[in-house]
Every structure is written in structure tokens, then in C-alpha cells.
PDB file of N, H, CA, C and O in Angstrom:
ATOM      1  N   MET A   1     -12.460   5.940   0.680  1.00  0.00           N
ATOM      2  CA  MET A   1     -11.596   5.941   1.858  1.00  0.00           C
ATOM      3  C   MET A   1     -11.876   7.331   2.562  1.00  0.00           C
ATOM      4  O   MET A   1     -12.014   8.391   1.952  1.00  0.00           O
ATOM      5  N   LYS A   2     -11.940   7.172   3.931  1.00  0.00           N
ATOM      6  H   LYS A   2     -11.828   6.310   4.426  1.00  0.00           H
ATOM      7  CA  LYS A   2     -12.181   8.325   4.753  1.00  0.00           C
ATOM      8  C   LYS A   2     -10.979   9.176   4.842  1.00  0.00           C
ATOM      9  O   LYS A   2      -9.872   8.641   4.778  1.00  0.00           O
ATOM     10  N   PRO A   3     -11.096  10.485   4.988  1.00  0.00           N
ATOM     11  CA  PRO A   3      -9.943  11.385   5.088  1.00  0.00           C
ATOM     12  C   PRO A   3      -9.025  10.986   6.250  1.00  0.00           C
ATOM     13  O   PRO A   3      -7.810  11.111   6.096  1.00  0.00           O
ATOM     14  N   MET A   4      -9.510  10.526   7.374  1.00  0.00           N
ATOM     15  H   MET A   4     -10.497  10.424   7.499  1.00  0.00           H
ATOM     16  CA  MET A   4      -8.620  10.128   8.498  1.00  0.00           C
ATOM     17  C   MET A   4      -7.819   8.892   8.104  1.00  0.00           C
ATOM     18  O   MET A   4      -6.645   8.776   8.458  1.00  0.00           O
ATOM     19  N   GLU A   5      -8.443   7.965   7.373  1.00  0.00           N
ATOM     20  H   GLU A   5      -9.396   8.059   7.085  1.00  0.00           H
ATOM     21  CA  GLU A   5      -7.681   6.747   6.991  1.00  0.00           C
ATOM     22  C   GLU A   5      -6.507   7.128   6.016  1.00  0.00           C
ATOM     23  O   GLU A   5      -5.426   6.544   6.088  1.00  0.00           O
ATOM     24  N   LYS A   6      -6.741   8.079   5.147  1.00  0.00           N
ATOM     25  H   LYS A   6      -7.620   8.553   5.089  1.00  0.00           H
ATOM     26  CA  LYS A   6      -5.745   8.516   4.246  1.00  0.00           C
ATOM     27  C   LYS A   6      -4.603   9.188   4.996  1.00  0.00           C
ATOM     28  O   LYS A   6      -3.434   8.958   4.685  1.00  0.00           O
ATOM     29  N   GLU A   7      -4.939  10.027   5.997  1.00  0.00           N
ATOM     30  H   GLU A   7      -5.888  10.214   6.250  1.00  0.00           H
ATOM     31  CA  GLU A   7      -3.943  10.677   6.789  1.00  0.00           C
ATOM     32  C   GLU A   7      -3.092   9.712   7.587  1.00  0.00           C
ATOM     33  O   GLU A   7      -1.877   9.885   7.689  1.00  0.00           O
ATOM     34  N   VAL A   8      -3.717   8.706   8.147  1.00  0.00           N
ATOM     35  H   VAL A   8      -4.704   8.566   8.064  1.00  0.00           H
ATOM     36  CA  VAL A   8      -3.036   7.674   8.885  1.00  0.00           C
ATOM     37  C   VAL A   8      -2.085   6.895   7.974  1.00  0.00           C
ATOM     38  O   VAL A   8      -0.946   6.610   8.342  1.00  0.00           O
ATOM     39  N   MET A   9      -2.570   6.562   6.793  1.00  0.00           N
ATOM     40  H   MET A   9      -3.496   6.794   6.494  1.00  0.00           H
ATOM     41  CA  MET A   9      -1.698   5.841   5.860  1.00  0.00           C
ATOM     42  C   MET A   9      -0.447   6.620   5.440  1.00  0.00           C
ATOM     43  O   MET A   9       0.654   6.079   5.336  1.00  0.00           O
ATOM     44  N   MET A  10      -0.670   7.902   5.206  1.00  0.00           N
ATOM     45  H   MET A  10      -1.564   8.342   5.290  1.00  0.00           H
ATOM     46  CA  MET A  10       0.472   8.754   4.835  1.00  0.00           C
ATOM     47  C   MET A  10       1.446   8.822   6.040  1.00  0.00           C
ATOM     48  O   MET A  10       2.659   8.786   5.834  1.00  0.00           O
ATOM     49  N   ASP A  11       0.974   8.915   7.211  1.00  0.00           N
ATOM     50  H   ASP A  11      -0.011   8.944   7.379  1.00  0.00           H
ATOM     51  CA  ASP A  11       1.894   8.896   8.408  1.00  0.00           C
ATOM     52  C   ASP A  11       2.618   7.606   8.495  1.00  0.00           C
ATOM     53  O   ASP A  11       3.800   7.614   8.836  1.00  0.00           O
ATOM     54  N   VAL A  12       2.002   6.489   8.213  1.00  0.00           N
ATOM     55  H   VAL A  12       1.041   6.482   7.936  1.00  0.00           H
ATOM     56  CA  VAL A  12       2.612   5.217   8.313  1.00  0.00           C
ATOM     57  C   VAL A  12       3.743   5.081   7.258  1.00  0.00           C
ATOM     58  O   VAL A  12       4.828   4.585   7.560  1.00  0.00           O
ATOM     59  N   VAL A  13       3.467   5.521   6.050  1.00  0.00           N
ATOM     60  H   VAL A  13       2.585   5.924   5.805  1.00  0.00           H
ATOM     61  CA  VAL A  13       4.497   5.499   4.980  1.00  0.00           C
ATOM     62  C   VAL A  13       5.652   6.434   5.369  1.00  0.00           C
ATOM     63  O   VAL A  13       6.819   6.060   5.262  1.00  0.00           O
ATOM     64  N   ALA A  14       5.337   7.591   5.798  1.00  0.00           N
ATOM     65  H   ALA A  14       4.388   7.895   5.886  1.00  0.00           H
ATOM     66  CA  ALA A  14       6.381   8.574   6.181  1.00  0.00           C
ATOM     67  C   ALA A  14       7.213   8.050   7.346  1.00  0.00           C
ATOM     68  O   ALA A  14       8.427   8.253   7.350  1.00  0.00           O
ATOM     69  N   GLY A  15       6.622   7.393   8.325  1.00  0.00           N
ATOM     70  H   GLY A  15       5.635   7.228   8.322  1.00  0.00           H
ATOM     71  CA  GLY A  15       7.319   6.735   9.376  1.00  0.00           C
ATOM     72  C   GLY A  15       8.234   5.635   8.931  1.00  0.00           C
ATOM     73  O   GLY A  15       9.338   5.470   9.451  1.00  0.00           O
ATOM     74  N   THR A  16       7.757   4.867   7.942  1.00  0.00           N
ATOM     75  H   THR A  16       6.861   5.001   7.519  1.00  0.00           H
ATOM     76  CA  THR A  16       8.625   3.768   7.366  1.00  0.00           C
ATOM     77  C   THR A  16       9.784   4.358   6.728  1.00  0.00           C
ATOM     78  O   THR A  16      10.865   3.774   6.818  1.00  0.00           O
ATOM     79  N   MET A  17       9.680   5.490   6.068  1.00  0.00           N
ATOM     80  H   MET A  17       8.803   5.964   5.994  1.00  0.00           H
ATOM     81  CA  MET A  17      10.804   5.999   5.333  1.00  0.00           C
ATOM     82  C   MET A  17      11.897   6.640   6.254  1.00  0.00           C
ATOM     83  O   MET A  17      13.063   6.720   5.869  1.00  0.00           O
ATOM     84  N   VAL A  18      11.517   7.067   7.409  1.00  0.00           N
ATOM     85  H   VAL A  18      10.569   7.003   7.722  1.00  0.00           H
ATOM     86  CA  VAL A  18      12.499   7.787   8.282  1.00  0.00           C
ATOM     87  C   VAL A  18      13.096   6.809   9.353  1.00  0.00           C
ATOM     88  O   VAL A  18      14.024   7.188  10.067  1.00  0.00           O
ATOM     89  N   LEU A  19      12.581   5.589   9.464  1.00  0.00           N
ATOM     90  H   LEU A  19      11.826   5.281   8.884  1.00  0.00           H
ATOM     91  CA  LEU A  19      13.188   4.679  10.396  1.00  0.00           C
ATOM     92  C   LEU A  19      14.565   4.234  10.021  1.00  0.00           C
ATOM     93  O   LEU A  19      14.949   4.222   8.851  1.00  0.00           O
ATOM     94  N   LYS A  20      15.316   3.861  11.059  1.00  0.00           N
ATOM     95  H   LYS A  20      15.004   3.871  12.009  1.00  0.00           H
ATOM     96  CA  LYS A  20      16.693   3.362  10.785  1.00  0.00           C
ATOM     97  C   LYS A  20      16.598   2.059   9.991  1.00  0.00           C
ATOM     98  O   LYS A  20      15.759   1.213  10.300  1.00  0.00           O
ATOM     99  N   GLY A  21      17.445   1.883   8.972  1.00  0.00           N
ATOM    100  H   GLY A  21      18.127   2.570   8.720  1.00  0.00           H
ATOM    101  CA  GLY A  21      17.454   0.723   8.175  1.00  0.00           C
ATOM    102  C   GLY A  21      16.816   0.917   6.759  1.00  0.00           C
ATOM    103  O   GLY A  21      16.465   2.021   6.343  1.00  0.00           O
ATOM    104  N   THR A  22      16.706  -0.147   6.117  1.00  0.00           N
ATOM    105  H   THR A  22      16.990  -1.044   6.455  1.00  0.00           H
ATOM    106  CA  THR A  22      16.149  -0.095   4.724  1.00  0.00           C
ATOM    107  C   THR A  22      14.592  -0.209   4.839  1.00  0.00           C
ATOM    108  O   THR A  22      14.072  -1.133   5.464  1.00  0.00           O
ATOM    109  N   PRO A  23      13.885   0.749   4.223  1.00  0.00           N
ATOM    110  CA  PRO A  23      12.462   0.643   4.228  1.00  0.00           C
ATOM    111  C   PRO A  23      11.908  -0.541   3.416  1.00  0.00           C
ATOM    112  O   PRO A  23      12.284  -0.732   2.260  1.00  0.00           O
ATOM    113  N   MET A  24      11.048  -1.302   4.004  1.00  0.00           N
ATOM    114  H   MET A  24      10.742  -1.146   4.944  1.00  0.00           H
ATOM    115  CA  MET A  24      10.540  -2.487   3.338  1.00  0.00           C
ATOM    116  C   MET A  24       9.080  -2.205   2.796  1.00  0.00           C
ATOM    117  O   MET A  24       8.089  -2.321   3.517  1.00  0.00           O
ATOM    118  N   MET A  25       9.031  -1.856   1.567  1.00  0.00           N
ATOM    119  H   MET A  25       9.835  -1.762   0.980  1.00  0.00           H
ATOM    120  CA  MET A  25       7.753  -1.616   0.892  1.00  0.00           C
ATOM    121  C   MET A  25       7.469  -2.661  -0.104  1.00  0.00           C
ATOM    122  O   MET A  25       8.260  -2.871  -1.023  1.00  0.00           O
ATOM    123  N   LEU A  26       6.347  -3.344   0.038  1.00  0.00           N
ATOM    124  H   LEU A  26       5.704  -3.173   0.785  1.00  0.00           H
ATOM    125  CA  LEU A  26       5.963  -4.410  -0.882  1.00  0.00           C
ATOM    126  C   LEU A  26       5.004  -3.924  -1.941  1.00  0.00           C
ATOM    127  O   LEU A  26       4.314  -2.926  -1.735  1.00  0.00           O
ATOM    128  N   MET A  27       4.946  -4.593  -3.052  1.00  0.00           N
ATOM    129  H   MET A  27       5.507  -5.404  -3.219  1.00  0.00           H
ATOM    130  CA  MET A  27       3.993  -4.198  -4.084  1.00  0.00           C
ATOM    131  C   MET A  27       2.621  -4.231  -3.579  1.00  0.00           C
ATOM    132  O   MET A  27       2.179  -5.259  -3.066  1.00  0.00           O
ATOM    133  N   GLY A  28       1.912  -3.157  -3.695  1.00  0.00           N
ATOM    134  H   GLY A  28       2.270  -2.322  -4.112  1.00  0.00           H
ATOM    135  CA  GLY A  28       0.525  -3.052  -3.203  1.00  0.00           C
ATOM    136  C   GLY A  28       0.492  -2.159  -1.972  1.00  0.00           C
ATOM    137  O   GLY A  28      -0.586  -1.644  -1.674  1.00  0.00           O
ATOM    138  N   ASP A  29       1.563  -1.927  -1.233  1.00  0.00           N
ATOM    139  H   ASP A  29       2.438  -2.345  -1.475  1.00  0.00           H
ATOM    140  CA  ASP A  29       1.571  -1.018  -0.133  1.00  0.00           C
ATOM    141  C   ASP A  29       1.258   0.377  -0.590  1.00  0.00           C
ATOM    142  O   ASP A  29       0.663   1.148   0.163  1.00  0.00           O
ATOM    143  N   GLU A  30       1.636   0.728  -1.790  1.00  0.00           N
ATOM    144  H   GLU A  30       2.119   0.102  -2.402  1.00  0.00           H
ATOM    145  CA  GLU A  30       1.548   2.096  -2.183  1.00  0.00           C
ATOM    146  C   GLU A  30       0.071   2.474  -2.529  1.00  0.00           C
ATOM    147  O   GLU A  30      -0.263   3.644  -2.719  1.00  0.00           O
ATOM    148  N   TYR A  31      -0.786   1.431  -2.599  1.00  0.00           N
ATOM    149  H   TYR A  31      -0.515   0.481  -2.445  1.00  0.00           H
ATOM    150  CA  TYR A  31      -2.160   1.831  -2.788  1.00  0.00           C
ATOM    151  C   TYR A  31      -3.148   1.045  -1.915  1.00  0.00           C
ATOM    152  O   TYR A  31      -4.309   0.837  -2.266  1.00  0.00           O
ATOM    153  N   ARG A  32      -2.621   0.621  -0.761  1.00  0.00           N
ATOM    154  H   ARG A  32      -1.677   0.790  -0.476  1.00  0.00           H
ATOM    155  CA  ARG A  32      -3.397  -0.010   0.278  1.00  0.00           C
ATOM    156  C   ARG A  32      -4.039  -1.364  -0.181  1.00  0.00           C
ATOM    157  O   ARG A  32      -5.187  -1.664   0.146  1.00  0.00           O
ATOM    158  N   HIS A  33      -3.279  -2.132  -0.921  1.00  0.00           N
ATOM    159  H   HIS A  33      -2.346  -1.889  -1.187  1.00  0.00           H
ATOM    160  CA  HIS A  33      -3.853  -3.456  -1.322  1.00  0.00           C
ATOM    161  C   HIS A  33      -3.816  -4.357  -0.085  1.00  0.00           C
ATOM    162  O   HIS A  33      -2.863  -4.334   0.695  1.00  0.00           O
ATOM    163  N   THR A  34      -4.851  -5.128   0.067  1.00  0.00           N
ATOM    164  H   THR A  34      -5.624  -5.146  -0.566  1.00  0.00           H
ATOM    165  CA  THR A  34      -4.932  -6.028   1.207  1.00  0.00           C
ATOM    166  C   THR A  34      -5.201  -7.446   0.658  1.00  0.00           C
ATOM    167  O   THR A  34      -5.856  -7.612  -0.371  1.00  0.00           O
ATOM    168  N   ARG A  35      -4.697  -8.425   1.346  1.00  0.00           N
ATOM    169  H   ARG A  35      -4.165  -8.291   2.182  1.00  0.00           H
ATOM    170  CA  ARG A  35      -4.915  -9.815   1.063  1.00  0.00           C
ATOM    171  C   ARG A  35      -5.711 -10.506   2.183  1.00  0.00           C
ATOM    172  O   ARG A  35      -5.726 -11.729   2.317  1.00  0.00           O
ATOM    173  N   TYR A  36      -6.385  -9.628   2.995  1.00  0.00           N
ATOM    174  H   TYR A  36      -6.372  -8.634   2.885  1.00  0.00           H
ATOM    175  CA  TYR A  36      -7.240 -10.066   4.025  1.00  0.00           C
ATOM    176  C   TYR A  36      -6.615 -11.154   4.962  1.00  0.00           C
ATOM    177  O   TYR A  36      -7.219 -12.188   5.247  1.00  0.00           O
ATOM    178  N   GLY A  37      -5.422 -10.863   5.400  1.00  0.00           N
ATOM    179  H   GLY A  37      -4.932 -10.023   5.168  1.00  0.00           H
ATOM    180  CA  GLY A  37      -4.700 -11.707   6.371  1.00  0.00           C
ATOM    181  C   GLY A  37      -3.948 -12.889   5.774  1.00  0.00           C
ATOM    182  O   GLY A  37      -3.324 -13.641   6.523  1.00  0.00           O
ATOM    183  N   ASN A  38      -3.981 -13.087   4.460  1.00  0.00           N
ATOM    184  H   ASN A  38      -4.488 -12.477   3.851  1.00  0.00           H
ATOM    185  CA  ASN A  38      -3.266 -14.129   3.823  1.00  0.00           C
ATOM    186  C   ASN A  38      -1.880 -13.606   3.371  1.00  0.00           C
ATOM    187  O   ASN A  38      -1.769 -12.866   2.393  1.00  0.00           O
ATOM    188  N   ASN A  39      -0.824 -14.018   4.118  1.00  0.00           N
ATOM    189  H   ASN A  39      -0.914 -14.619   4.912  1.00  0.00           H
ATOM    190  CA  ASN A  39       0.499 -13.351   3.776  1.00  0.00           C
ATOM    191  C   ASN A  39       1.201 -14.169   2.653  1.00  0.00           C
ATOM    192  O   ASN A  39       2.268 -13.760   2.194  1.00  0.00           O
ATOM    193  N   ASN A  40       0.626 -15.313   2.203  1.00  0.00           N
ATOM    194  H   ASN A  40      -0.240 -15.645   2.577  1.00  0.00           H
ATOM    195  CA  ASN A  40       1.250 -16.011   1.050  1.00  0.00           C
ATOM    196  C   ASN A  40       0.099 -16.293   0.115  1.00  0.00           C
ATOM    197  O   ASN A  40      -0.549 -17.329   0.258  1.00  0.00           O
ATOM    198  N   SER A  41      -0.180 -15.447  -0.810  1.00  0.00           N
ATOM    199  H   SER A  41       0.346 -14.605  -0.926  1.00  0.00           H
ATOM    200  CA  SER A  41      -1.266 -15.687  -1.731  1.00  0.00           C
ATOM    201  C   SER A  41      -0.793 -16.104  -3.130  1.00  0.00           C
ATOM    202  O   SER A  41      -1.542 -15.970  -4.098  1.00  0.00           O
ATOM    203  N   TYR A  42       0.420 -16.599  -3.241  1.00  0.00           N
ATOM    204  H   TYR A  42       1.028 -16.708  -2.454  1.00  0.00           H
ATOM    205  CA  TYR A  42       1.007 -16.980  -4.511  1.00  0.00           C
ATOM    206  C   TYR A  42       0.163 -17.937  -5.200  1.00  0.00           C
ATOM    207  O   TYR A  42      -0.049 -17.776  -6.402  1.00  0.00           O
ATOM    208  N   GLY A  43      -0.369 -18.967  -4.538  1.00  0.00           N
ATOM    209  H   GLY A  43      -0.197 -19.098  -3.562  1.00  0.00           H
ATOM    210  CA  GLY A  43      -1.139 -20.051  -5.179  1.00  0.00           C
ATOM    211  C   GLY A  43      -2.587 -19.747  -5.477  1.00  0.00           C
ATOM    212  O   GLY A  43      -3.280 -20.572  -6.073  1.00  0.00           O
ATOM    213  N   HIS A  44      -3.073 -18.554  -5.066  1.00  0.00           N
ATOM    214  H   HIS A  44      -2.511 -17.884  -4.582  1.00  0.00           H
ATOM    215  CA  HIS A  44      -4.432 -18.187  -5.282  1.00  0.00           C
ATOM    216  C   HIS A  44      -4.718 -17.658  -6.700  1.00  0.00           C
ATOM    217  O   HIS A  44      -4.167 -16.634  -7.105  1.00  0.00           O
ATOM    218  N   ASP A  45      -5.551 -18.338  -7.422  1.00  0.00           N
ATOM    219  H   ASP A  45      -5.999 -19.169  -7.093  1.00  0.00           H
ATOM    220  CA  ASP A  45      -5.907 -17.831  -8.684  1.00  0.00           C
ATOM    221  C   ASP A  45      -7.306 -17.232  -8.593  1.00  0.00           C
ATOM    222  O   ASP A  45      -8.255 -17.688  -9.229  1.00  0.00           O
ATOM    223  N   THR A  46      -7.383 -16.211  -7.789  1.00  0.00           N
ATOM    224  H   THR A  46      -6.612 -15.840  -7.273  1.00  0.00           H
ATOM    225  CA  THR A  46      -8.697 -15.564  -7.498  1.00  0.00           C
ATOM    226  C   THR A  46      -8.526 -14.034  -7.570  1.00  0.00           C
ATOM    227  O   THR A  46      -7.449 -13.519  -7.871  1.00  0.00           O
ATOM    228  N   ALA A  47      -9.594 -13.360  -7.291  1.00  0.00           N
ATOM    229  H   ALA A  47     -10.469 -13.778  -7.047  1.00  0.00           H
ATOM    230  CA  ALA A  47      -9.516 -11.949  -7.261  1.00  0.00           C
ATOM    231  C   ALA A  47      -8.685 -11.380  -6.114  1.00  0.00           C
ATOM    232  O   ALA A  47      -8.477 -10.168  -6.052  1.00  0.00           O
ATOM    233  N   LEU A  48      -8.222 -12.199  -5.237  1.00  0.00           N
ATOM    234  H   LEU A  48      -8.390 -13.183  -5.287  1.00  0.00           H
ATOM    235  CA  LEU A  48      -7.365 -11.772  -4.135  1.00  0.00           C
ATOM    236  C   LEU A  48      -5.998 -11.170  -4.673  1.00  0.00           C
ATOM    237  O   LEU A  48      -5.416 -10.291  -4.037  1.00  0.00           O
ATOM    238  N   ASN A  49      -5.547 -11.634  -5.772  1.00  0.00           N
ATOM    239  H   ASN A  49      -6.019 -12.347  -6.289  1.00  0.00           H
ATOM    240  CA  ASN A  49      -4.220 -11.164  -6.311  1.00  0.00           C
ATOM    241  C   ASN A  49      -4.404 -10.141  -7.491  1.00  0.00           C
ATOM    242  O   ASN A  49      -3.404  -9.713  -8.069  1.00  0.00           O
ATOM    243  N   ASN A  50      -5.561  -9.777  -7.827  1.00  0.00           N
ATOM    244  H   ASN A  50      -6.372 -10.125  -7.358  1.00  0.00           H
ATOM    245  CA  ASN A  50      -5.775  -8.801  -8.862  1.00  0.00           C
ATOM    246  C   ASN A  50      -5.231  -7.467  -8.507  1.00  0.00           C
ATOM    247  O   ASN A  50      -5.319  -7.032  -7.359  1.00  0.00           O
ATOM    248  N   PHE A  51      -4.647  -6.782  -9.516  1.00  0.00           N
ATOM    249  H   PHE A  51      -4.576  -7.135 -10.449  1.00  0.00           H
ATOM    250  CA  PHE A  51      -4.167  -5.392  -9.249  1.00  0.00           C
ATOM    251  C   PHE A  51      -5.289  -4.480  -9.580  1.00  0.00           C
ATOM    252  O   PHE A  51      -5.770  -4.503 -10.713  1.00  0.00           O
ATOM    253  N   HIS A  52      -5.746  -3.662  -8.644  1.00  0.00           N
ATOM    254  H   HIS A  52      -5.355  -3.643  -7.724  1.00  0.00           H
ATOM    255  CA  HIS A  52      -6.897  -2.793  -8.820  1.00  0.00           C
ATOM    256  C   HIS A  52      -6.388  -1.470  -9.300  1.00  0.00           C
ATOM    257  O   HIS A  52      -5.919  -0.665  -8.495  1.00  0.00           O
ATOM    258  N   TRP A  53      -6.460  -1.221 -10.547  1.00  0.00           N
ATOM    259  H   TRP A  53      -6.840  -1.875 -11.201  1.00  0.00           H
ATOM    260  CA  TRP A  53      -5.885  -0.016 -11.108  1.00  0.00           C
ATOM    261  C   TRP A  53      -6.684   1.253 -10.674  1.00  0.00           C
ATOM    262  O   TRP A  53      -6.104   2.331 -10.542  1.00  0.00           O
ATOM    263  N   LYS A  54      -8.028   1.111 -10.452  1.00  0.00           N
ATOM    264  H   LYS A  54      -8.499   0.235 -10.558  1.00  0.00           H
ATOM    265  CA  LYS A  54      -8.761   2.223  -9.999  1.00  0.00           C
ATOM    266  C   LYS A  54      -8.431   2.636  -8.574  1.00  0.00           C
ATOM    267  O   LYS A  54      -8.442   3.821  -8.242  1.00  0.00           O
ATOM    268  N   GLU A  55      -8.135   1.641  -7.727  1.00  0.00           N
ATOM    269  H   GLU A  55      -8.126   0.678  -7.997  1.00  0.00           H
ATOM    270  CA  GLU A  55      -7.684   1.994  -6.351  1.00  0.00           C
ATOM    271  C   GLU A  55      -6.312   2.670  -6.447  1.00  0.00           C
ATOM    272  O   GLU A  55      -6.064   3.647  -5.741  1.00  0.00           O
ATOM    273  N   ALA A  56      -5.478   2.206  -7.246  1.00  0.00           N
ATOM    274  H   ALA A  56      -5.679   1.412  -7.820  1.00  0.00           H
ATOM    275  CA  ALA A  56      -4.112   2.862  -7.360  1.00  0.00           C
ATOM    276  C   ALA A  56      -4.245   4.327  -7.827  1.00  0.00           C
ATOM    277  O   ALA A  56      -3.494   5.198  -7.388  1.00  0.00           O
ATOM    278  N   SER A  57      -5.169   4.570  -8.684  1.00  0.00           N
ATOM    279  H   SER A  57      -5.779   3.863  -9.042  1.00  0.00           H
ATOM    280  CA  SER A  57      -5.295   6.007  -9.114  1.00  0.00           C
ATOM    281  C   SER A  57      -5.926   6.861  -8.064  1.00  0.00           C
ATOM    282  O   SER A  57      -5.672   8.065  -8.029  1.00  0.00           O
ATOM    283  N   LEU A  58      -6.733   6.302  -7.206  1.00  0.00           N
ATOM    284  H   LEU A  58      -6.939   5.323  -7.234  1.00  0.00           H
ATOM    285  CA  LEU A  58      -7.371   7.035  -6.141  1.00  0.00           C
ATOM    286  C   LEU A  58      -6.353   7.439  -5.092  1.00  0.00           C
ATOM    287  O   LEU A  58      -6.578   8.437  -4.409  1.00  0.00           O
ATOM    288  N   ASN A  59      -5.265   6.737  -4.924  1.00  0.00           N
ATOM    289  H   ASN A  59      -5.083   5.926  -5.479  1.00  0.00           H
ATOM    290  CA  ASN A  59      -4.278   6.929  -3.856  1.00  0.00           C
ATOM    291  C   ASN A  59      -3.000   7.483  -4.473  1.00  0.00           C
ATOM    292  O   ASN A  59      -1.912   7.096  -4.045  1.00  0.00           O
ATOM    293  N   ILE A  60      -3.084   8.370  -5.459  1.00  0.00           N
ATOM    294  H   ILE A  60      -3.968   8.684  -5.806  1.00  0.00           H
ATOM    295  CA  ILE A  60      -1.899   8.858  -6.136  1.00  0.00           C
ATOM    296  C   ILE A  60      -1.074   9.723  -5.251  1.00  0.00           C
ATOM    297  O   ILE A  60       0.133   9.821  -5.472  1.00  0.00           O
ATOM    298  N   LEU A  61      -1.657  10.383  -4.225  1.00  0.00           N
ATOM    299  H   LEU A  61      -2.637  10.304  -4.045  1.00  0.00           H
ATOM    300  CA  LEU A  61      -0.828  11.151  -3.314  1.00  0.00           C
ATOM    301  C   LEU A  61       0.123  10.228  -2.498  1.00  0.00           C
ATOM    302  O   LEU A  61       1.277  10.587  -2.264  1.00  0.00           O
ATOM    303  N   LEU A  62      -0.353   9.082  -2.082  1.00  0.00           N
ATOM    304  H   LEU A  62      -1.290   8.790  -2.272  1.00  0.00           H
ATOM    305  CA  LEU A  62       0.467   8.194  -1.399  1.00  0.00           C
ATOM    306  C   LEU A  62       1.547   7.687  -2.246  1.00  0.00           C
ATOM    307  O   LEU A  62       2.665   7.547  -1.749  1.00  0.00           O
ATOM    308  N   LEU A  63       1.319   7.381  -3.538  1.00  0.00           N
ATOM    309  H   LEU A  63       0.411   7.495  -3.942  1.00  0.00           H
ATOM    310  CA  LEU A  63       2.356   6.956  -4.467  1.00  0.00           C
ATOM    311  C   LEU A  63       3.374   7.981  -4.717  1.00  0.00           C
ATOM    312  O   LEU A  63       4.558   7.673  -4.856  1.00  0.00           O
ATOM    313  N   LEU A  64       2.933   9.243  -4.780  1.00  0.00           N
ATOM    314  H   LEU A  64       1.972   9.493  -4.667  1.00  0.00           H
ATOM    315  CA  LEU A  64       3.884  10.340  -4.991  1.00  0.00           C
ATOM    316  C   LEU A  64       4.809  10.584  -3.776  1.00  0.00           C
ATOM    317  O   LEU A  64       5.950  11.022  -3.920  1.00  0.00           O
ATOM    318  N   LEU A  65       4.249  10.270  -2.525  1.00  0.00           N
ATOM    319  H   LEU A  65       3.322   9.914  -2.408  1.00  0.00           H
ATOM    320  CA  LEU A  65       5.092  10.341  -1.350  1.00  0.00           C
ATOM    321  C   LEU A  65       6.153   9.294  -1.355  1.00  0.00           C
ATOM    322  O   LEU A  65       7.225   9.526  -0.796  1.00  0.00           O
ATOM    323  N   ILE A  66       5.925   8.145  -1.954  1.00  0.00           N
ATOM    324  H   ILE A  66       5.054   7.956  -2.408  1.00  0.00           H
ATOM    325  CA  ILE A  66       6.862   7.011  -1.924  1.00  0.00           C
ATOM    326  C   ILE A  66       7.940   7.256  -3.022  1.00  0.00           C
ATOM    327  O   ILE A  66       9.134   7.093  -2.771  1.00  0.00           O
ATOM    328  N   LEU A  67       7.493   7.648  -4.236  1.00  0.00           N
ATOM    329  H   LEU A  67       6.523   7.780  -4.440  1.00  0.00           H
ATOM    330  CA  LEU A  67       8.510   7.838  -5.293  1.00  0.00           C
ATOM    331  C   LEU A  67       9.331   9.089  -5.034  1.00  0.00           C
ATOM    332  O   LEU A  67       8.841  10.096  -4.523  1.00  0.00           O
ATOM    333  N   PRO A  68      10.674   8.978  -5.430  1.00  0.00           N
ATOM    334  CA  PRO A  68      11.530  10.100  -5.256  1.00  0.00           C
ATOM    335  C   PRO A  68      11.225  11.260  -6.236  1.00  0.00           C
ATOM    336  O   PRO A  68      11.891  12.294  -6.195  1.00  0.00           O
TER     337      PRO A  68
END
């Protein structure tokens, strides 16, 4: 991940937390998981739904920003 991408993602998460109302964070947002435009991947038994532990560990700063 490029440094600029990481900075933008941190800004998006910070903005979500300070907006009026309840912040809506879904599983995977904390480590930039994408489903490539598929908003309902429940029925997919493919790599699309795999949890990438390596990606999660690379984005630990983003996770620490979200957790209290």
C-alpha cells in the first residue's frame, strides 16, 4: 500500500467517527477488505470472502484508530 493511500484511509475512518450519528463500520473496513463491487457476497464460496490475516496485520495502525 502506498503511503498516500494509507493517509487517505485514515482520514476516511477519522471522518466517519466524527460525523453526526452512529458510525457504520463493517467487518473488513478496518483492514481495507474489498469485494470488488459485490455488495452481497454471502453466497460466494470463493476467495472473495476469505479473511486475509496478513493484510490485517499490515494495517494495524488503522485498526488501532478504530478501537477505543
